[in-house]
C-alpha positions as CSV (number, residue, x, y, z in Angstrom):
1,M,189.1,-53.2,39.6
2,S,188.3,-49.9,38.0
3,T,188.9,-46.4,39.3
4,I,185.5,-43.9,39.3
5,L,184.9,-40.9,40.2
6,V,182.0,-40.7,43.1
7,D,181.0,-36.6,42.3
8,N,181.0,-35.8,38.4
9,Q,180.7,-32.4,38.8
10,P,183.3,-30.2,36.7
11,G,186.4,-29.3,39.0
12,R,185.4,-31.4,41.9
13,V,186.6,-35.0,43.2
14,K,184.5,-35.6,46.1
15,S,185.9,-39.4,46.3
16,I,187.7,-42.1,44.2
17,A,186.2,-45.7,44.7
18,M,187.4,-49.0,43.2
19,V,184.6,-51.2,41.9
20,L,184.3,-54.3,40.7
21,P,183.8,-54.3,36.6
22,N,180.5,-56.0,35.2
23,L,181.4,-59.3,33.2
24,L,179.4,-59.8,30.2
25,Y,179.7,-63.4,28.7
26,I,178.4,-63.6,25.0
27,H,178.7,-66.8,23.5
28,S,177.7,-68.8,20.1
29,H,177.4,-72.2,18.7
30,D,179.5,-73.7,16.0
31,T,181.2,-70.2,14.8
32,G,184.8,-71.5,14.8
33,R,186.6,-68.1,13.6
34,Y,184.3,-67.6,10.5
35,V,183.4,-64.1,11.2
36,Q,184.9,-60.8,9.7
37,P,187.6,-59.7,11.8
38,Y,189.5,-62.9,11.3
39,G,189.4,-62.4,7.6
40,Y,186.8,-64.2,6.3
41,P,183.9,-62.8,3.8
42,V,181.3,-63.6,6.5
43,P,179.9,-59.8,7.1
44,T,179.6,-59.3,10.7
45,P,180.2,-55.6,11.3
46,N,179.0,-55.7,15.1
47,I,181.7,-58.2,15.9
48,Q,184.1,-55.9,13.5
49,H,183.1,-53.1,15.9
50,L,184.0,-54.8,19.0
51,A,187.4,-55.8,18.0
52,D,188.0,-52.2,16.9
53,Q,187.4,-51.5,20.4
54,G,188.7,-54.2,22.2
55,V,191.4,-56.9,21.5
56,L,191.4,-60.1,19.4
57,F,193.1,-63.1,19.6
58,R,194.2,-64.6,16.4
59,Q,195.0,-68.0,17.7
60,A,192.6,-68.9,20.4
61,F,191.7,-72.5,21.0
62,C,188.9,-74.4,23.0
63,A,189.6,-77.2,25.4
64,A,187.2,-79.4,23.4
65,P,185.7,-79.2,20.1
66,V,182.3,-80.1,21.2
67,C,179.8,-78.3,22.9
68,S,179.5,-79.3,26.7
69,G,183.0,-80.0,26.9
70,S,184.1,-76.9,25.9
71,R,181.9,-74.5,27.7
72,A,182.5,-76.8,30.8
73,S,186.2,-76.1,30.8
74,L,185.6,-72.4,29.8
75,L,183.4,-71.9,32.7
76,T,185.3,-74.2,35.8
77,G,188.8,-72.8,34.2
78,Q,189.8,-76.8,34.1
79,C,190.3,-79.7,31.1
80,T,187.2,-81.2,30.0
81,H,187.9,-84.6,31.4
82,A,188.5,-83.0,35.0
83,T,185.1,-81.4,34.8
84,G,183.4,-84.8,34.0
85,M,181.9,-83.3,31.0
86,L,183.1,-86.3,28.7
87,G,180.1,-86.2,26.9
88,L,177.1,-84.2,26.1
89,A,174.9,-82.1,28.8
90,H,171.7,-83.1,27.1
91,R,172.5,-86.8,26.8
92,G,173.4,-87.4,30.5
93,Y,176.7,-85.9,30.9
94,R,177.0,-83.5,34.2
95,L,179.7,-81.4,36.0
96,K,181.6,-83.4,38.6
97,Y,181.9,-80.4,40.6
98,P,179.1,-77.9,39.7
99,E,180.4,-75.4,42.8
100,R,183.5,-74.7,40.5
101,H,181.5,-73.0,38.1
102,I,182.5,-69.2,37.4
103,V,179.1,-67.8,39.0
104,N,179.6,-69.7,42.1
105,V,183.1,-68.4,42.7
106,L,181.8,-64.6,41.2
107,R,178.8,-64.9,44.0
108,S,181.3,-64.8,47.2
109,A,183.1,-62.1,45.5
110,G,179.7,-59.9,45.6
111,Y,178.7,-60.7,41.8
112,W,175.3,-61.1,41.0
113,S,174.7,-63.5,37.9
114,G,172.0,-64.0,35.3
115,L,171.7,-66.5,32.2
116,I,170.0,-65.8,29.2
117,G,169.8,-68.2,26.4
118,E,172.5,-71.2,25.7
119,Q,174.5,-72.8,28.3
120,H,174.8,-76.4,27.5
121,V,177.0,-77.5,30.6
122,S,173.4,-79.0,32.6
123,A,170.2,-80.2,31.4
124,D,168.7,-78.1,34.1
125,P,170.4,-74.5,33.8
126,G,169.2,-73.8,37.6
127,E,171.7,-76.5,38.6
128,V,174.8,-74.7,37.6
129,G,174.0,-71.7,40.4
130,Y,173.1,-68.5,38.7
131,D,171.1,-66.1,40.4
132,H,168.5,-65.5,37.9
133,V,167.4,-67.7,34.7
134,V,165.4,-65.8,32.0
135,D,162.7,-68.1,31.1
136,L,162.6,-67.9,26.8
137,D,160.9,-69.8,24.1
138,S,164.0,-70.5,22.4
139,T,167.8,-69.7,22.4
140,K,167.6,-68.2,19.1
141,V,168.8,-64.6,18.2
142,R,165.2,-63.5,18.2
143,D,164.5,-64.5,21.9
144,V,167.9,-64.0,23.4
145,A,168.9,-60.5,22.2
146,P,165.9,-58.4,23.1
147,A,165.5,-60.3,26.5
148,A,169.6,-59.6,27.3
149,A,169.1,-55.9,26.4
150,R,165.7,-56.0,29.0
151,L,168.2,-57.5,31.6
152,I,171.0,-54.9,31.1
153,A,169.3,-52.2,31.3
154,E,167.7,-53.8,34.7
155,R,170.7,-54.5,36.0
156,A,171.9,-50.6,35.4
157,Q,170.1,-49.5,38.1
158,A,171.3,-52.1,40.7
159,D,174.4,-51.3,43.2
160,Q,175.6,-54.8,42.5
161,P,178.1,-55.6,39.7
162,F,177.1,-58.5,37.3
163,F,178.2,-61.6,35.7
164,I,175.6,-61.8,32.8
165,S,175.9,-64.8,29.9
166,V,174.4,-64.6,26.8
167,G,174.3,-67.3,24.7
168,F,172.8,-67.7,21.1
169,F,171.8,-71.1,19.4
170,E,173.2,-69.5,15.8
171,T,175.3,-70.6,14.1
172,H,174.3,-74.3,14.9
173,R,172.7,-76.4,12.4
174,E,169.9,-75.8,11.1
175,Y,171.3,-73.1,9.4
176,F,169.0,-69.9,8.0
177,E,168.3,-70.2,4.1
178,P,170.6,-68.3,2.0
179,S,169.6,-64.7,2.4
180,S,170.7,-63.7,-1.3
181,V,170.9,-65.9,-4.8
182,R,174.5,-64.4,-4.5
183,D,175.4,-65.6,-1.6
184,A,174.0,-69.3,-2.6
185,L,176.0,-69.0,-6.0
186,Y,179.4,-67.4,-5.4
187,S,180.0,-68.6,-1.4
188,R,183.3,-70.5,-0.7
189,P,183.0,-73.4,1.4
190,P,185.8,-74.1,4.0
191,E,189.2,-75.3,2.4
192,N,189.1,-78.6,3.3
193,V,185.4,-79.2,1.6
194,V,184.8,-79.9,-1.9
195,D,183.7,-77.0,-3.9
196,T,180.1,-77.8,-5.1
197,S,176.4,-76.1,-5.6
198,K,175.4,-77.8,-2.8
199,T,178.7,-77.1,-0.5
200,R,178.6,-73.4,-1.4
201,R,174.7,-73.0,-0.7
202,D,175.6,-74.5,2.6
203,M,178.2,-72.3,3.1
204,A,175.5,-69.3,2.2
205,S,173.1,-70.9,4.6
206,F,176.1,-70.8,7.5
207,K,176.5,-67.2,6.4
208,A,173.1,-65.8,6.9
209,S,173.1,-67.4,10.6
210,A,176.0,-65.9,11.1
211,R,174.2,-62.5,10.4
212,S,171.7,-62.9,12.3
213,L,174.0,-63.9,15.5
214,D,175.8,-60.7,14.4
215,Q,172.7,-58.7,14.5
216,G,172.0,-60.3,18.1
217,I,175.3,-59.4,19.3
218,G,174.7,-55.8,17.9
219,T,171.4,-55.3,20.2
220,V,173.4,-56.6,23.2
221,L,176.6,-54.4,23.0
222,N,174.2,-51.4,21.9
223,A,172.2,-52.2,25.5
224,L,175.7,-51.4,27.3
225,E,176.1,-48.1,25.4
226,E,172.3,-46.9,25.9
227,N,172.6,-47.6,30.0
228,D,176.4,-46.3,30.2
229,L,178.1,-49.7,31.1
230,V,180.9,-49.6,28.4
231,V,183.6,-48.3,30.4
232,N,183.2,-50.4,33.5
233,T,182.1,-53.8,31.4
234,L,184.5,-56.5,30.2
235,V,183.0,-57.9,27.4
236,I,184.2,-61.3,26.5
237,M,182.9,-63.0,23.5
238,T,183.6,-66.5,22.1
239,T,182.0,-69.7,20.7
240,D,182.5,-73.2,21.6
241,H,184.5,-74.4,18.7
242,G,184.7,-74.8,14.5
243,L,182.5,-75.1,12.4
244,A,179.8,-77.9,12.2
245,F,181.3,-79.2,8.7
246,P,183.0,-82.7,8.3
247,D,186.5,-83.1,9.7
248,A,186.1,-79.5,11.8
249,K,183.7,-79.7,14.8
250,A,184.7,-82.8,16.8
251,T,188.1,-83.2,15.6
252,M,191.5,-81.9,16.7
253,Y,192.2,-80.0,13.6
254,D,192.5,-76.5,14.0
255,R,189.1,-75.9,12.1
256,G,187.5,-77.8,14.9
257,I,189.5,-76.5,18.2
258,G,189.9,-72.8,16.8
259,V,187.5,-70.4,18.2
260,M,187.2,-66.6,18.2
261,L,188.2,-64.8,20.9
262,L,187.5,-61.0,21.4
263,M,187.4,-58.7,24.4
264,R,186.7,-55.2,25.2
265,G,187.2,-53.4,28.8
266,P,189.0,-52.7,32.1
267,G,192.1,-54.5,32.0
268,G,193.9,-52.7,29.1
269,F,191.1,-55.0,26.4
270,E,191.1,-51.9,24.1
271,R,192.5,-49.7,21.2
272,G,191.8,-52.4,18.2
273,R,194.7,-54.6,19.0
274,V,195.3,-58.2,17.9
275,F,197.4,-60.6,19.6
276,D,199.2,-63.8,17.7
277,P,200.4,-66.0,20.5
278,I,198.6,-69.1,21.6
279,V,195.7,-68.6,24.1
280,S,193.1,-70.9,25.4
281,H,189.6,-70.8,26.7
282,L,191.1,-71.9,30.0
283,D,192.7,-68.9,30.4
284,I,189.3,-67.0,30.6
285,F,188.4,-67.4,34.3
286,P,191.8,-66.5,35.5
287,T,191.6,-63.2,33.2
288,I,188.5,-62.6,34.8
289,C,189.6,-63.0,38.4
290,D,192.6,-60.8,37.4
291,V,190.5,-58.1,36.3
292,A,188.3,-58.2,39.0
293,G,190.9,-58.3,41.9
294,I,189.7,-62.2,43.0
295,D,192.2,-64.6,43.9
296,P,192.0,-67.5,41.7
297,P,190.9,-70.8,42.9
298,A,193.7,-73.5,43.1
299,W,192.1,-75.6,40.5
300,L,192.4,-73.7,37.6
301,E,194.6,-74.4,35.0
302,G,194.9,-71.5,32.4
303,V,196.8,-67.9,33.3
304,S,195.4,-64.8,33.1
305,L,195.7,-62.7,29.7
306,L,196.7,-59.6,31.3
307,P,200.3,-59.9,31.3
308,L,200.3,-60.6,27.7
309,V,197.7,-57.7,26.9
310,R,199.8,-55.2,28.7
311,G,203.4,-55.9,27.2
312,D,204.8,-57.5,30.0
313,I,205.4,-61.0,28.1
314,D,205.4,-61.8,24.6
315,E,203.5,-65.5,25.0
316,L,201.5,-67.0,27.4
317,H,201.9,-70.9,26.6
318,Q,204.3,-72.9,25.4
319,E,201.5,-75.4,24.4
320,I,197.8,-76.1,24.8
321,F,195.7,-79.1,24.8
322,A,192.5,-80.3,23.2
323,E,190.5,-83.4,23.8
324,V,187.2,-85.4,23.1
325,T,185.9,-88.4,24.2
326,Y,182.1,-88.3,23.4
327,H,180.4,-86.6,21.0
328,A,177.2,-88.3,19.8
329,A,179.5,-91.7,19.6
330,Y,182.4,-92.7,21.3
331,E,185.6,-91.2,19.6
332,P,188.4,-90.4,22.0
333,Q,191.0,-87.8,20.8
334,R,193.9,-85.6,22.2
335,A,196.2,-83.5,21.1
336,V,198.9,-81.0,21.9
337,R,199.7,-78.0,19.7
338,T,202.6,-75.3,20.1
339,A,203.0,-72.4,18.1
340,R,204.2,-74.1,15.1
341,Y,203.5,-77.9,15.8
342,K,200.5,-80.2,16.5
343,Y,200.6,-83.7,17.5
344,M,197.2,-85.5,17.3
345,R,196.2,-89.2,18.6
346,R,193.0,-91.3,18.2
347,F,192.5,-94.0,21.2
348,D,189.6,-96.2,20.2
349,E,191.9,-99.2,19.0
350,S,188.3,-101.2,18.2
351,H,187.5,-99.1,15.5
352,P,189.8,-97.1,13.4
353,G,187.5,-96.2,11.3
354,R,185.5,-93.1,11.0
355,V,182.8,-92.0,13.0
356,P,179.8,-90.3,10.9
357,A,177.0,-90.1,14.0
358,N,179.7,-87.4,15.3
359,V,179.4,-85.1,12.1
360,D,176.1,-83.3,12.1
361,D,173.5,-83.9,9.3
362,S,174.1,-81.5,6.4
363,P,174.0,-81.3,2.6
364,T,178.0,-81.4,3.0
365,K,177.8,-84.6,4.9
366,D,175.6,-86.2,2.0
367,V,178.1,-84.9,-0.5
368,I,181.1,-86.5,1.5
369,L,179.2,-89.7,2.6
370,S,178.3,-90.4,-0.9
371,S,182.3,-89.9,-2.1
372,G,183.4,-92.4,0.0
373,W,184.4,-90.5,3.1
374,A,183.4,-92.8,5.5
375,E,185.5,-95.9,3.9
376,I,188.9,-93.9,4.5
377,D,190.3,-94.6,8.0
378,P,191.6,-91.4,9.5
379,P,195.3,-92.0,10.6
380,R,195.6,-93.0,14.3
381,E,198.6,-90.5,14.7
382,S,199.1,-87.2,13.2
383,L,202.1,-84.6,13.4
384,F,201.8,-81.3,11.4
385,D,204.2,-78.3,10.7
386,L,201.6,-75.6,11.2
387,W,204.1,-72.7,9.9
388,L,204.8,-75.0,6.3
389,D,201.1,-76.8,6.1
390,P,198.6,-74.2,8.0
391,S,195.9,-76.6,6.2
392,E,196.8,-79.6,8.2
393,G,197.2,-81.5,5.0
394,T,200.5,-83.3,5.0
395,N,200.9,-85.8,8.1
396,R,204.7,-86.3,8.8
397,I,204.2,-88.5,11.7
398,G,206.8,-90.7,9.8
399,D,209.3,-87.8,8.5
400,A,212.8,-88.6,10.1
401,A,213.4,-85.0,10.2
402,L,210.5,-84.5,12.7
403,A,211.6,-87.2,14.8
404,G,212.6,-85.1,17.6
405,V,209.5,-83.3,17.5
406,L,207.5,-85.9,17.5
407,T,209.2,-87.3,20.8
408,D,208.9,-84.1,22.4
409,L,205.1,-83.6,21.7
410,K,204.4,-87.1,23.0
411,G,206.1,-86.5,26.0
412,R,204.3,-83.4,26.3
413,L,200.8,-84.9,25.8
414,H,201.6,-87.9,28.0
415,D,202.6,-85.7,31.0
416,W,199.7,-83.4,30.8
417,M,197.5,-86.7,30.6
418,V,199.2,-88.0,33.9
419,R,198.9,-84.7,35.5
420,T,195.2,-84.3,34.9
421,K,194.3,-87.8,35.7
422,D,193.1,-88.5,32.2
423,P,190.8,-91.4,32.2
424,L,192.1,-92.8,28.9
425,L,195.5,-93.9,30.5
426,E,193.6,-96.9,32.2
427,G,192.0,-97.9,29.0
428,P,188.7,-97.3,27.1
429,V,186.3,-94.9,28.9
430,A,182.9,-96.6,29.3
431,P,179.9,-94.2,28.9
432,A,178.7,-92.6,32.6
433,E,175.7,-94.3,34.1
434,G,172.5,-92.3,32.9
435,T,173.7,-90.9,29.6
436,W,173.0,-92.2,26.0
437,Y,174.8,-92.2,23.1
438,N,175.2,-93.5,19.4
439,T,177.1,-96.5,18.1
440,V,180.3,-96.0,16.0
441,D,178.7,-97.6,13.3
442,Q,175.7,-95.3,12.8
443,I,175.4,-92.5,10.1
444,S,173.4,-90.1,11.7
445,P,173.4,-88.9,15.4
446,A,169.7,-88.8,15.0
447,D,169.9,-92.8,14.9
448,P,168.2,-94.6,17.8
449,T,170.8,-94.3,21.0
450,T,171.9,-96.7,23.1
451,P,170.0,-97.1,25.3
452,P,167.1,-95.8,23.7
453,T,165.2,-92.6,24.6
454,P,162.0,-90.7,23.8
455,H,164.0,-88.1,22.0
456,S,166.0,-90.4,20.0
457,L,162.9,-92.0,19.1
458,T,161.4,-89.4,18.0
459,L,164.2,-88.1,16.3
460,T,164.3,-91.4,14.2
461,R,160.3,-90.9,13.4
462,R,161.1,-87.5,12.0
463,A,163.8,-88.7,9.8
464,R,162.2,-91.6,8.5
465,N,159.3,-89.3,7.6
466,G,162.1,-86.8,5.8
467,G,161.9,-84.2,8.4
468,D,164.7,-82.3,9.9
469,A,166.2,-84.7,12.2
470,A,169.6,-83.0,12.6
471,G,170.6,-79.6,14.5
472,G,167.2,-77.5,15.1
473,G,164.7,-80.1,16.7
474,L,164.6,-81.6,20.2
475,L,168.1,-83.1,20.6
476,P,170.8,-81.2,18.8
477,T,173.8,-82.7,18.5
478,A,176.1,-80.4,20.2
């Protein structure tokens, strides 16, 4: 909580009141850490401004590198399989305990909640528990940013503290067109992607979407300034998971689970500081409770970031865990990551190969498919020394020198799965009733789903007709 002066006349202090901080949760789609303050050549001056004023976590990770699972974990404080969100909300998955969504906990503490734009943990945002959901034509910057500015100005006049969620579609595919010839010619694709004219142009399109995202974030942050809300508002800015490029989103690599995380406001989130210890999206819910002086619910699995930010401790976690079960198709994976090592395992023994439908359709996907990517089976188990191999290019699963590390990490992962009642311990996980999915041998998430739905049939027709069937239409992949 924050301390404020009730009477601001010079030389007088009428009384001191303890007030709950406002909470502004800003989130994007599929951005990873590809923004300016993380050192990438992606101009995002407003995100950089937030970093300069607040704190930035260099090693922040999501709980699941797919949209609905990641957001469900962040907003309930639980690992993804505990939330019930084993797949995508727009493909039929729902929260097992919607009452554990953070807005319901905050309401009991006196907060008003509002949603603008993306949320992606329920097909019907009204089911989640927000006091107000802004009705928009789209969840893109052009509609979300001005609506957010208006709502912030409106709530600045209210006596009740707010939790406002501002979700942007950007940087989900389909991307914007490149904003300059220079970008299209010279943009460097992610390090795991071959450098060709097509992949450079694809990356330039991502950068154009990131610029739009940054402009939207600037509009929202400026609304706090204009309404004198900066001092008593905790801003949390993050994304759901990594970029929508092959071997990133929907994988256990750092380029899939690594996320930007910037915070500014009460609790010590200030002065442009950078923290290197590993942290998790699961830490956001308990941090909000800590800053607001709310007793944390018993189900929370993360811990507050405040002791780290205040300098009371040097590290927050010995390890973090990540998972995915369903994306567009079934591809169960689990991982444990420490500051130095990572162990990853794939659990679908009936299908050891790639699952192309779990890669968003894109020019880069076309390049790797034409080069034989889908014909090379990924390793069932992987072990990486992230200090010597930060790009995760050398699998040391059979290296005798790391046998002890492997045994330790496998034990930690198994213990976590037991502790959290991971359904994979009982064998393959069947799709939940009322959900639909792609099969492991399909190439595109736009291919007909099982069971068929009007959405998938529409997308299939569009794909046959040469239209955009991947990311910006009726059924985004994640």
